[in-house]
C-alpha positions in Angstrom: 12.7 17.6 -0.1 11.2 14.4 -1.4 13.8 12.0 -2.9 11.7 11.9 -6.1 11.2 15.6 -6.6 13.9 15.6 -9.3 12.2 12.9 -11.4 10.6 14.2 -14.6 7.2 12.9 -16.0 7.7 9.7 -17.9 11.2 9.1 -16.6 12.1 5.8 -14.8 14.2 6.1 -11.7 15.8 3.4 -9.5 15.5 4.1 -5.8 18.3 2.1 -4.0 17.9 0.6 -0.5 21.1 1.3 1.4 22.9 -2.1 2.0 24.5 -0.8 5.2 21.3 -0.6 7.1 21.8 -2.9 10.1 19.3 -5.7 10.4 17.9 -5.3 6.8 18.0 -8.5 4.8 16.8 -8.7 1.2 15.7 -12.2 0.3 14.5 -13.2 -3.2 10.9 -14.0 -3.7 10.2 -17.3 -5.4 6.9 -16.6 -7.1 5.4 -19.0 -9.6 4.3 -17.5 -12.9 0.6 -18.5 -12.3 0.7 -16.7 -8.9 2.2 -13.6 -10.4 -0.4 -13.5 -13.1 -3.2 -13.9 -10.5 -1.7 -11.3 -8.3 -1.6 -8.8 -11.2 -5.2 -9.6 -12.0 -6.6 -9.7 -8.5 -4.6 -7.1 -6.7 -6.0 -3.7 -7.5 -4.6 -0.2 -7.1 -6.7 2.9 -6.9 -5.7 6.6 -6.8 -7.6 8.3 -4.1 -7.1 11.8 -5.4 -5.8 12.9 -2.1 -2.3 14.3 -1.8 -0.6 13.6 1.5 2.2 14.8 3.6 3.9 11.5 4.5 6.6 13.4 6.4 4.1 14.5 9.1 2.7 11.0 9.5 6.2 9.5 9.7 7.4 12.3 12.1 4.5 11.4 14.5 5.3 7.7 14.2 9.0 8.3 14.8 8.3 10.3 17.9 6.2 7.5 19.3 9.0 5.0 18.5 11.6 7.2 20.3 9.2 7.5 23.3 8.8 3.7 23.3 5.0 4.1 23.0 4.0 0.4 23.4 0.9 0.4 21.1 3.1 1.7 18.2 5.9 -0.7 18.9 3.5 -3.6 19.2 1.9 -2.7 15.8 5.3 -2.4 14.1 6.3 -5.9 15.4 3.0 -7.3 14.2 3.4 -5.7 10.8 6.9 -7.2 10.5 5.6 -10.7 11.4 2.9 -10.3 8.8 5.4 -9.3 6.2 7.2 -12.6 6.8 3.9 -14.5 6.6 3.0 -12.6 3.4 6.1 -13.9 1.7 5.1 -17.4 2.6 1.6 -16.8 1.3 3.0 -15.5 -2.0 5.4 -18.4 -2.4 2.6 -20.9 -1.7 0.2 -19.1 -4.1 -2.3 -18.5 -1.3 -3.5 -15.1 -2.3 -6.7 -15.1 -0.2 -4.6 -15.5 2.9 -2.4 -12.7 1.6 -5.6 -10.5 1.3 -6.5 -11.4 4.9 -2.9 -10.3 6.0 -3.3 -7.1 4.1 -6.5 -6.4 6.1 -4.8 -7.2 9.5 -1.8 -5.2 8.5 -3.9 -2.2 7.6 -5.6 -2.4 11.0 -2.2 -2.3 12.7 -0.9 0.4 10.4 -3.7 2.8 11.5 -2.3 2.6 15.0 1.1 4.0 14.0 0.0 7.6 13.7 -3.2 9.7 13.6 -2.7 10.8 10.0 -2.4 7.3 8.5 -6.2 7.2 7.7 -9.1 9.6 7.8 -12.9 9.4 7.4 -12.7 9.5 3.6 -10.1 6.7 3.4 -12.1 4.7 5.9 -15.2 5.1 3.7 -13.2 3.9 0.6 -11.8 0.9 2.5 -15.2 -0.1 4.0 -16.9 0.3 0.6 -14.2 -2.0 -1.0 -14.6 -4.6 1.8 -18.4 -4.5 1.5 -18.1 -4.9 -2.3 -15.9 -8.0 -1.9 -12.3 -7.0 -1.3 -10.5 -9.4 1.1 -8.1 -6.8 2.4 -5.9 -3.9 1.5 -4.1 -0.8 2.7 -3.1 2.7 1.8 0.4 2.5 0.3 3.3 4.6 1.7 3.1 6.5 5.0 -0.7 6.9 4.6 -3.1 9.8 4.6 -3.9 9.6 0.9 -2.3 8.5 -2.4 -3.0 5.0 -3.4 -5.3 2.3 -2.0 -4.2 -1.2 -2.8 -6.7 -4.0 -2.4 -6.7 -7.8 -2.9 -10.1 -8.7 -4.4 -9.8 -12.2 -5.8 -12.4 -12.6 -8.6 -14.5 -9.7 -7.2 -12.4 -7.0 -8.7 -15.0 -5.7 -11.2 -17.6 -5.2 -8.4 -15.0 -3.4 -6.2 -13.8 -1.3 -9.1 -17.4 -0.2 -9.9 -18.1 0.7 -6.3 -14.9 2.7 -5.8 -15.2 4.5 -9.1 -18.7 5.6 -8.1 -16.9 7.3 -5.2 -14.5 9.1 -7.5 -11.4 6.8 -7.2 -9.4 5.9 -10.4 -8.2 2.4 -10.9 -4.5 2.3 -11.9 -2.8 -0.5 -13.9 0.4 -1.9 -12.6 2.7 -4.9 -13.0 4.8 -7.0 -10.6 8.5 -6.2 -11.1 11.5 -8.1 -9.7 14.2 -5.6 -10.8 13.9 -3.3 -7.8 11.9 -0.2 -7.2 11.2 1.9 -10.2 9.1 5.0 -10.2 7.3 6.3 -13.2 5.9 9.7 -12.5 2.7 10.5 -14.3 1.6 14.1 -13.9 -1.2 13.5 -16.5 -3.6 11.8 -14.1 -7.0 13.3 -15.0 -8.1 13.7 -11.5 -8.9 16.6 -9.1 -7.3 16.3 -5.7 -9.9 16.1 -3.0 -9.2 18.8 -0.4 -10.7 17.1 2.6 -9.5 13.5 2.0 
């Protein structure tokens, strides 16, 4: 069962990160207000219309980790290093470099399991990049859900191109109070069966 199955539409829910996880360190992010405003303007989120089964993707990834599958382990180490670098980019206000890291991270993430991406997601991502997105990724385990893209000032062109393919742009805001989920079952969108 998904941890969020019990959340009702419109209800806010805090999702705690267990403090007892060994090796997990939470560090505050020092983000200037100008950087936060640019990030909220220039980082776009699109609903792909594809439901996904993150559990299957994560199960494949976990099997590869347990088997010490070198390509998966190397990709995970690369993603971790990029996360540290992303924090530095955010604190320096270098959002273009953050976009490049998102692209590199997406390329690594696709190596974690076969279900992370698919031909339709690849088409969405390539269209976004061709239209001016610097980089991005599917959020969560992959396979569908939301496509997050850093576009700089090219957001309107990227939005137009992806909306022509049927994606829906979603508004969001940066929040420093921890993870909050607002479930919205009113998304006027048909889920694509083959995405």
